[in-house]
PyMOL Python script that loads the backbone (N, CA, C, O; Angstrom):
from pymol import cmd

cmd.read_pdbstr("""\
ATOM      1  N   UNK A   1     131.375 219.651 118.158  1.00  0.00           N
ATOM      2  CA  UNK A   1     131.871 220.203 116.915  1.00  0.00           C
ATOM      3  C   UNK A   1     133.186 220.943 117.196  1.00  0.00           C
ATOM      4  O   UNK A   1     133.284 221.704 118.159  1.00  0.00           O
ATOM      5  N   UNK A   2     134.180 220.714 116.358  1.00  0.00           N
ATOM      6  CA  UNK A   2     135.484 221.358 116.532  1.00  0.00           C
ATOM      7  C   UNK A   2     135.410 222.809 116.080  1.00  0.00           C
ATOM      8  O   UNK A   2     134.729 223.132 115.107  1.00  0.00           O
ATOM      9  N   UNK A   3     136.111 223.672 116.787  1.00  0.00           N
ATOM     10  CA  UNK A   3     136.147 225.077 116.383  1.00  0.00           C
ATOM     11  C   UNK A   3     137.392 225.329 115.549  1.00  0.00           C
ATOM     12  O   UNK A   3     138.427 224.691 115.745  1.00  0.00           O
ATOM     13  N   UNK A   4     137.278 226.267 114.616  1.00  0.00           N
ATOM     14  CA  UNK A   4     138.415 226.616 113.771  1.00  0.00           C
ATOM     15  C   UNK A   4     139.392 227.470 114.567  1.00  0.00           C
ATOM     16  O   UNK A   4     138.974 228.297 115.377  1.00  0.00           O
ATOM     17  N   UNK A   5     140.702 227.275 114.344  1.00  0.00           N
ATOM     18  CA  UNK A   5     141.667 228.157 115.008  1.00  0.00           C
ATOM     19  C   UNK A   5     141.547 229.565 114.433  1.00  0.00           C
ATOM     20  O   UNK A   5     141.323 229.734 113.234  1.00  0.00           O
ATOM     21  N   UNK A   6     141.694 230.557 115.278  1.00  0.00           N
ATOM     22  CA  UNK A   6     141.570 231.939 114.827  1.00  0.00           C
ATOM     23  C   UNK A   6     142.826 232.346 114.055  1.00  0.00           C
ATOM     24  O   UNK A   6     143.948 232.119 114.508  1.00  0.00           O
ATOM     25  N   UNK A   7     142.622 232.947 112.889  1.00  0.00           N
ATOM     26  CA  UNK A   7     143.746 233.406 112.073  1.00  0.00           C
ATOM     27  C   UNK A   7     144.119 234.821 112.501  1.00  0.00           C
ATOM     28  O   UNK A   7     143.262 235.701 112.581  1.00  0.00           O
ATOM     29  N   UNK A   8     145.378 235.028 112.769  1.00  0.00           N
ATOM     30  CA  UNK A   8     145.870 236.338 113.178  1.00  0.00           C
ATOM     31  C   UNK A   8     146.095 237.177 111.918  1.00  0.00           C
ATOM     32  O   UNK A   8     146.624 236.682 110.923  1.00  0.00           O
ATOM     33  N   UNK A   9     145.697 238.429 111.968  1.00  0.00           N
ATOM     34  CA  UNK A   9     145.902 239.348 110.850  1.00  0.00           C
ATOM     35  C   UNK A   9     146.726 240.534 111.335  1.00  0.00           C
ATOM     36  O   UNK A   9     146.650 240.925 112.500  1.00  0.00           O
ATOM     37  N   UNK A  10     147.503 241.093 110.434  1.00  0.00           N
ATOM     38  CA  UNK A  10     148.350 242.240 110.747  1.00  0.00           C
ATOM     39  C   UNK A  10     147.808 243.442 109.987  1.00  0.00           C
ATOM     40  O   UNK A  10     147.574 243.359 108.782  1.00  0.00           O
ATOM     41  N   UNK A  11     147.610 244.546 110.672  1.00  0.00           N
ATOM     42  CA  UNK A  11     147.096 245.761 110.054  1.00  0.00           C
ATOM     43  C   UNK A  11     148.109 246.333 109.071  1.00  0.00           C
ATOM     44  O   UNK A  11     149.275 246.537 109.408  1.00  0.00           O
ATOM     45  N   UNK A  12     147.647 246.587 107.857  1.00  0.00           N
ATOM     46  CA  UNK A  12     148.449 247.235 106.825  1.00  0.00           C
ATOM     47  C   UNK A  12     147.622 248.391 106.287  1.00  0.00           C
ATOM     48  O   UNK A  12     146.401 248.286 106.165  1.00  0.00           O
ATOM     49  N   UNK A  13     148.277 249.475 105.971  1.00  0.00           N
ATOM     50  CA  UNK A  13     147.532 250.584 105.376  1.00  0.00           C
ATOM     51  C   UNK A  13     148.125 250.869 104.002  1.00  0.00           C
ATOM     52  O   UNK A  13     149.302 250.608 103.754  1.00  0.00           O
ATOM     53  N   UNK A  14     147.304 251.401 103.122  1.00  0.00           N
ATOM     54  CA  UNK A  14     147.784 251.724 101.794  1.00  0.00           C
ATOM     55  C   UNK A  14     147.029 252.929 101.269  1.00  0.00           C
ATOM     56  O   UNK A  14     145.910 253.225 101.688  1.00  0.00           O
ATOM     57  N   UNK A  15     147.667 253.607 100.349  1.00  0.00           N
ATOM     58  CA  UNK A  15     147.043 254.745  99.684  1.00  0.00           C
ATOM     59  C   UNK A  15     146.594 254.295  98.303  1.00  0.00           C
ATOM     60  O   UNK A  15     147.352 253.662  97.569  1.00  0.00           O
ATOM     61  N   UNK A  16     145.362 254.626  97.957  1.00  0.00           N
ATOM     62  CA  UNK A  16     144.827 254.344  96.636  1.00  0.00           C
ATOM     63  C   UNK A  16     144.400 255.652  95.989  1.00  0.00           C
ATOM     64  O   UNK A  16     144.019 256.606  96.666  1.00  0.00           O
ATOM     65  N   UNK A  17     144.473 255.673  94.673  1.00  0.00           N
ATOM     66  CA  UNK A  17     143.967 256.838  93.960  1.00  0.00           C
ATOM     67  C   UNK A  17     142.458 256.912  94.189  1.00  0.00           C
ATOM     68  O   UNK A  17     141.806 255.880  94.352  1.00  0.00           O
ATOM     69  N   UNK A  18     141.899 258.124  94.201  1.00  0.00           N
ATOM     70  CA  UNK A  18     140.459 258.262  94.457  1.00  0.00           C
ATOM     71  C   UNK A  18     139.584 257.426  93.529  1.00  0.00           C
ATOM     72  O   UNK A  18     138.574 256.875  93.970  1.00  0.00           O
ATOM     73  N   UNK A  19     139.952 257.320  92.251  1.00  0.00           N
ATOM     74  CA  UNK A  19     139.125 256.526  91.344  1.00  0.00           C
ATOM     75  C   UNK A  19     139.153 255.049  91.714  1.00  0.00           C
ATOM     76  O   UNK A  19     138.144 254.358  91.575  1.00  0.00           O
ATOM     77  N   UNK A  20     140.295 254.558  92.184  1.00  0.00           N
ATOM     78  CA  UNK A  20     140.395 253.154  92.611  1.00  0.00           C
ATOM     79  C   UNK A  20     139.561 252.924  93.871  1.00  0.00           C
ATOM     80  O   UNK A  20     138.905 251.892  94.013  1.00  0.00           O
ATOM     81  N   UNK A  21     139.593 253.881  94.766  1.00  0.00           N
ATOM     82  CA  UNK A  21     138.796 253.774  95.992  1.00  0.00           C
ATOM     83  C   UNK A  21     137.310 253.693  95.654  1.00  0.00           C
ATOM     84  O   UNK A  21     136.581 252.878  96.219  1.00  0.00           O
ATOM     85  N   UNK A  22     136.870 254.538  94.734  1.00  0.00           N
ATOM     86  CA  UNK A  22     135.462 254.519  94.318  1.00  0.00           C
ATOM     87  C   UNK A  22     135.093 253.185  93.692  1.00  0.00           C
ATOM     88  O   UNK A  22     134.012 252.653  93.944  1.00  0.00           O
ATOM     89  N   UNK A  23     136.000 252.639  92.865  1.00  0.00           N
ATOM     90  CA  UNK A  23     135.721 251.352  92.220  1.00  0.00           C
ATOM     91  C   UNK A  23     135.649 250.209  93.241  1.00  0.00           C
ATOM     92  O   UNK A  23     134.788 249.336  93.140  1.00  0.00           O
ATOM     93  N   UNK A  24     136.547 250.220  94.209  1.00  0.00           N
ATOM     94  CA  UNK A  24     136.514 249.179  95.248  1.00  0.00           C
ATOM     95  C   UNK A  24     135.245 249.323  96.084  1.00  0.00           C
ATOM     96  O   UNK A  24     134.608 248.325  96.421  1.00  0.00           O
ATOM     97  N   UNK A  25     134.883 250.534  96.415  1.00  0.00           N
ATOM     98  CA  UNK A  25     133.638 250.768  97.155  1.00  0.00           C
ATOM     99  C   UNK A  25     132.434 250.256  96.374  1.00  0.00           C
ATOM    100  O   UNK A  25     131.546 249.616  96.939  1.00  0.00           O
ATOM    101  N   UNK A  26     132.407 250.541  95.069  1.00  0.00           N
ATOM    102  CA  UNK A  26     131.288 250.096  94.227  1.00  0.00           C
ATOM    103  C   UNK A  26     131.253 248.567  94.138  1.00  0.00           C
ATOM    104  O   UNK A  26     130.181 247.964  94.186  1.00  0.00           O
ATOM    105  N   UNK A  27     132.417 247.951  94.010  1.00  0.00           N
ATOM    106  CA  UNK A  27     132.476 246.491  93.945  1.00  0.00           C
ATOM    107  C   UNK A  27     131.994 245.867  95.254  1.00  0.00           C
ATOM    108  O   UNK A  27     131.268 244.873  95.248  1.00  0.00           O
ATOM    109  N   UNK A  28     132.399 246.453  96.362  1.00  0.00           N
ATOM    110  CA  UNK A  28     131.961 245.946  97.666  1.00  0.00           C
ATOM    111  C   UNK A  28     130.446 246.061  97.814  1.00  0.00           C
ATOM    112  O   UNK A  28     129.795 245.153  98.330  1.00  0.00           O
ATOM    113  N   UNK A  29     129.898 247.165  97.366  1.00  0.00           N
ATOM    114  CA  UNK A  29     128.441 247.347  97.444  1.00  0.00           C
ATOM    115  C   UNK A  29     127.713 246.375  96.526  1.00  0.00           C
ATOM    116  O   UNK A  29     126.706 245.779  96.909  1.00  0.00           O
ATOM    117  N   UNK A  30     128.228 246.221  95.317  1.00  0.00           N
ATOM    118  CA  UNK A  30     127.588 245.342  94.336  1.00  0.00           C
ATOM    119  C   UNK A  30     127.626 243.879  94.772  1.00  0.00           C
ATOM    120  O   UNK A  30     126.638 243.158  94.635  1.00  0.00           O
ATOM    121  N   UNK A  31     128.778 243.445  95.298  1.00  0.00           N
ATOM    122  CA  UNK A  31     128.948 242.035  95.660  1.00  0.00           C
ATOM    123  C   UNK A  31     128.538 241.743  97.104  1.00  0.00           C
ATOM    124  O   UNK A  31     128.398 240.587  97.502  1.00  0.00           O
ATOM    125  N   UNK A  32     128.347 242.812  97.879  1.00  0.00           N
ATOM    126  CA  UNK A  32     128.025 242.682  99.301  1.00  0.00           C
ATOM    127  C   UNK A  32     129.129 241.928 100.049  1.00  0.00           C
ATOM    128  O   UNK A  32     128.866 241.171 100.983  1.00  0.00           O
ATOM    129  N   UNK A  33     130.379 242.159  99.608  1.00  0.00           N
ATOM    130  CA  UNK A  33     131.563 241.588 100.239  1.00  0.00           C
ATOM    131  C   UNK A  33     132.341 242.740 100.848  1.00  0.00           C
ATOM    132  O   UNK A  33     132.522 243.775 100.206  1.00  0.00           O
ATOM    133  N   UNK A  34     132.800 242.574 102.073  1.00  0.00           N
ATOM    134  CA  UNK A  34     133.558 243.634 102.739  1.00  0.00           C
ATOM    135  C   UNK A  34     134.799 244.019 101.935  1.00  0.00           C
ATOM    136  O   UNK A  34     135.447 243.173 101.320  1.00  0.00           O
ATOM    137  N   UNK A  35     135.117 245.327 101.955  1.00  0.00           N
ATOM    138  CA  UNK A  35     136.305 245.802 101.243  1.00  0.00           C
ATOM    139  C   UNK A  35     137.563 245.095 101.735  1.00  0.00           C
ATOM    140  O   UNK A  35     138.442 244.775 100.935  1.00  0.00           O
ATOM    141  N   UNK A  36     137.658 244.851 103.020  1.00  0.00           N
ATOM    142  CA  UNK A  36     138.846 244.185 103.557  1.00  0.00           C
ATOM    143  C   UNK A  36     139.011 242.790 102.970  1.00  0.00           C
ATOM    144  O   UNK A  36     140.133 242.353 102.712  1.00  0.00           O
ATOM    145  N   UNK A  37     137.917 242.097 102.760  1.00  0.00           N
ATOM    146  CA  UNK A  37     137.978 240.755 102.163  1.00  0.00           C
ATOM    147  C   UNK A  37     138.396 240.854 100.698  1.00  0.00           C
ATOM    148  O   UNK A  37     139.214 240.063 100.231  1.00  0.00           O
ATOM    149  N   UNK A  38     137.839 241.821  99.974  1.00  0.00           N
ATOM    150  CA  UNK A  38     138.223 242.011  98.581  1.00  0.00           C
ATOM    151  C   UNK A  38     139.714 242.324  98.451  1.00  0.00           C
ATOM    152  O   UNK A  38     140.390 241.799  97.566  1.00  0.00           O
ATOM    153  N   UNK A  39     140.215 243.173  99.327  1.00  0.00           N
ATOM    154  CA  UNK A  39     141.631 243.546  99.262  1.00  0.00           C
ATOM    155  C   UNK A  39     142.541 242.386  99.643  1.00  0.00           C
ATOM    156  O   UNK A  39     143.606 242.221  99.049  1.00  0.00           O
ATOM    157  N   UNK A  40     142.138 241.574 100.632  1.00  0.00           N
ATOM    158  CA  UNK A  40     142.936 240.387 100.975  1.00  0.00           C
ATOM    159  C   UNK A  40     142.963 239.409  99.795  1.00  0.00           C
ATOM    160  O   UNK A  40     143.994 238.799  99.512  1.00  0.00           O
ATOM    161  N   UNK A  41     141.827 239.265  99.113  1.00  0.00           N
ATOM    162  CA  UNK A  41     141.770 238.394  97.944  1.00  0.00           C
ATOM    163  C   UNK A  41     142.679 238.929  96.834  1.00  0.00           C
ATOM    164  O   UNK A  41     143.345 238.149  96.153  1.00  0.00           O
ATOM    165  N   UNK A  42     142.711 240.236  96.650  1.00  0.00           N
ATOM    166  CA  UNK A  42     143.575 240.846  95.641  1.00  0.00           C
ATOM    167  C   UNK A  42     145.053 240.593  95.972  1.00  0.00           C
ATOM    168  O   UNK A  42     145.849 240.321  95.073  1.00  0.00           O
ATOM    169  N   UNK A  43     145.414 240.678  97.234  1.00  0.00           N
ATOM    170  CA  UNK A  43     146.803 240.407  97.643  1.00  0.00           C
ATOM    171  C   UNK A  43     147.138 238.944  97.367  1.00  0.00           C
ATOM    172  O   UNK A  43     148.222 238.641  96.868  1.00  0.00           O
ATOM    173  N   UNK A  44     146.218 238.036  97.688  1.00  0.00           N
ATOM    174  CA  UNK A  44     146.435 236.618  97.403  1.00  0.00           C
ATOM    175  C   UNK A  44     146.669 236.407  95.911  1.00  0.00           C
ATOM    176  O   UNK A  44     147.579 235.676  95.519  1.00  0.00           O
ATOM    177  N   UNK A  45     145.842 237.051  95.075  1.00  0.00           N
ATOM    178  CA  UNK A  45     145.984 236.918  93.625  1.00  0.00           C
ATOM    179  C   UNK A  45     147.342 237.432  93.149  1.00  0.00           C
ATOM    180  O   UNK A  45     147.954 236.831  92.266  1.00  0.00           O
ATOM    181  N   UNK A  46     147.812 238.522  93.718  1.00  0.00           N
ATOM    182  CA  UNK A  46     149.113 239.082  93.365  1.00  0.00           C
ATOM    183  C   UNK A  46     150.238 238.119  93.754  1.00  0.00           C
ATOM    184  O   UNK A  46     151.181 237.921  92.988  1.00  0.00           O
ATOM    185  N   UNK A  47     150.137 237.532  94.925  1.00  0.00           N
ATOM    186  CA  UNK A  47     151.162 236.587  95.373  1.00  0.00           C
ATOM    187  C   UNK A  47     151.168 235.318  94.521  1.00  0.00           C
ATOM    188  O   UNK A  47     152.228 234.740  94.279  1.00  0.00           O
ATOM    189  N   UNK A  48     150.010 234.889  94.072  1.00  0.00           N
ATOM    190  CA  UNK A  48     149.935 233.742  93.157  1.00  0.00           C
ATOM    191  C   UNK A  48     150.584 234.110  91.828  1.00  0.00           C
ATOM    192  O   UNK A  48     151.350 233.323  91.272  1.00  0.00           O
ATOM    193  N   UNK A  49     150.283 235.297  91.319  1.00  0.00           N
ATOM    194  CA  UNK A  49     150.837 235.755  90.043  1.00  0.00           C
ATOM    195  C   UNK A  49     152.361 235.698  90.053  1.00  0.00           C
ATOM    196  O   UNK A  49     152.973 235.290  89.066  1.00  0.00           O
ATOM    197  N   UNK A  50     152.974 236.102  91.158  1.00  0.00           N
ATOM    198  CA  UNK A  50     154.426 236.120  91.269  1.00  0.00           C
ATOM    199  C   UNK A  50     154.981 234.844  91.897  1.00  0.00           C
ATOM    200  O   UNK A  50     156.129 234.800  92.339  1.00  0.00           O
ATOM    201  N   UNK A  51     154.139 233.806  91.926  1.00  0.00           N
ATOM    202  CA  UNK A  51     154.523 232.473  92.385  1.00  0.00           C
ATOM    203  C   UNK A  51     155.110 232.444  93.797  1.00  0.00           C
ATOM    204  O   UNK A  51     156.028 231.678  94.086  1.00  0.00           O
ATOM    205  N   UNK A  52     154.570 233.281  94.658  1.00  0.00           N
ATOM    206  CA  UNK A  52     154.978 233.286  96.059  1.00  0.00           C
ATOM    207  C   UNK A  52     153.946 232.561  96.923  1.00  0.00           C
ATOM    208  O   UNK A  52     154.161 232.335  98.114  1.00  0.00           O
ATOM    209  N   UNK A  53     152.830 232.203  96.305  1.00  0.00           N
ATOM    210  CA  UNK A  53     151.740 231.509  96.983  1.00  0.00           C
ATOM    211  C   UNK A  53     151.117 230.573  95.961  1.00  0.00           C
ATOM    212  O   UNK A  53     150.959 230.928  94.793  1.00  0.00           O
ATOM    213  N   UNK A  54     150.763 229.371  96.411  1.00  0.00           N
ATOM    214  CA  UNK A  54     150.118 228.424  95.504  1.00  0.00           C
ATOM    215  C   UNK A  54     148.672 228.837  95.286  1.00  0.00           C
ATOM    216  O   UNK A  54     148.015 229.337  96.199  1.00  0.00           O
ATOM    217  N   UNK A  55     148.179 228.624  94.068  1.00  0.00           N
ATOM    218  CA  UNK A  55     146.770 228.935  93.806  1.00  0.00           C
ATOM    219  C   UNK A  55     145.858 228.116  94.714  1.00  0.00           C
ATOM    220  O   UNK A  55     146.141 226.955  95.009  1.00  0.00           O
ATOM    221  N   UNK A  56     144.777 228.723  95.146  1.00  0.00           N
ATOM    222  CA  UNK A  56     143.812 228.052  96.008  1.00  0.00           C
ATOM    223  C   UNK A  56     142.508 227.900  95.249  1.00  0.00           C
ATOM    224  O   UNK A  56     142.157 228.738  94.418  1.00  0.00           O
ATOM    225  N   UNK A  57     141.802 226.834  95.541  1.00  0.00           N
ATOM    226  CA  UNK A  57     140.487 226.675  94.937  1.00  0.00           C
ATOM    227  C   UNK A  57     139.522 227.621  95.625  1.00  0.00           C
ATOM    228  O   UNK A  57     139.797 228.113  96.719  1.00  0.00           O
ATOM    229  N   UNK A  58     138.401 227.871  94.988  1.00  0.00           N
ATOM    230  CA  UNK A  58     137.393 228.786  95.539  1.00  0.00           C
ATOM    231  C   UNK A  58     136.942 228.329  96.926  1.00  0.00           C
ATOM    232  O   UNK A  58     136.778 229.161  97.818  1.00  0.00           O
ATOM    233  N   UNK A  59     136.740 227.031  97.124  1.00  0.00           N
ATOM    234  CA  UNK A  59     136.251 226.554  98.423  1.00  0.00           C
ATOM    235  C   UNK A  59     137.302 226.748  99.504  1.00  0.00           C
ATOM    236  O   UNK A  59     136.966 227.092 100.637  1.00  0.00           O
ATOM    237  N   UNK A  60     138.576 226.532  99.171  1.00  0.00           N
ATOM    238  CA  UNK A  60     139.637 226.752 100.164  1.00  0.00           C
ATOM    239  C   UNK A  60     139.707 228.220 100.549  1.00  0.00           C
ATOM    240  O   UNK A  60     139.902 228.556 101.717  1.00  0.00           O
ATOM    241  N   UNK A  61     139.546 229.099  99.553  1.00  0.00           N
ATOM    242  CA  UNK A  61     139.610 230.530  99.816  1.00  0.00           C
ATOM    243  C   UNK A  61     138.502 230.942 100.763  1.00  0.00           C
ATOM    244  O   UNK A  61     138.737 231.731 101.677  1.00  0.00           O
ATOM    245  N   UNK A  62     137.284 230.420 100.562  1.00  0.00           N
ATOM    246  CA  UNK A  62     136.173 230.755 101.441  1.00  0.00           C
ATOM    247  C   UNK A  62     136.417 230.219 102.834  1.00  0.00           C
ATOM    248  O   UNK A  62     136.119 230.897 103.817  1.00  0.00           O
ATOM    249  N   UNK A  63     136.959 229.004 102.938  1.00  0.00           N
ATOM    250  CA  UNK A  63     137.214 228.408 104.245  1.00  0.00           C
ATOM    251  C   UNK A  63     138.238 229.204 105.024  1.00  0.00           C
ATOM    252  O   UNK A  63     138.219 229.220 106.255  1.00  0.00           O
ATOM    253  N   UNK A  64     139.141 229.872 104.301  1.00  0.00           N
ATOM    254  CA  UNK A  64     140.200 230.644 104.941  1.00  0.00           C
ATOM    255  C   UNK A  64     139.664 231.854 105.667  1.00  0.00           C
ATOM    256  O   UNK A  64     140.268 232.311 106.638  1.00  0.00           O
ATOM    257  N   UNK A  65     138.543 232.382 105.216  1.00  0.00           N
ATOM    258  CA  UNK A  65     138.002 233.638 105.767  1.00  0.00           C
ATOM    259  C   UNK A  65     137.467 233.465 107.150  1.00  0.00           C
ATOM    260  O   UNK A  65     136.981 234.425 107.747  1.00  0.00           O
TER     261      UNK A  65
END
""", "prot")
cmd.dss("prot")
cmd.show_as("cartoon", "prot")
cmd.util.cbc("prot")
cmd.orient("prot")
């Protein structure tokens, strides 16, 4: 079986308002998805919105993780 190539990630930090932090924490708990994954997905959505990234299907997005 072929192994997937490892994707390199670059550490980025950001400041969020406390209410946004609480909402992201609640979403992560509710969906059982790591906050880092949720935030990467949000960045992807923002880049698609501004046409800097092509939209990906749900299956491609999962495969990317």
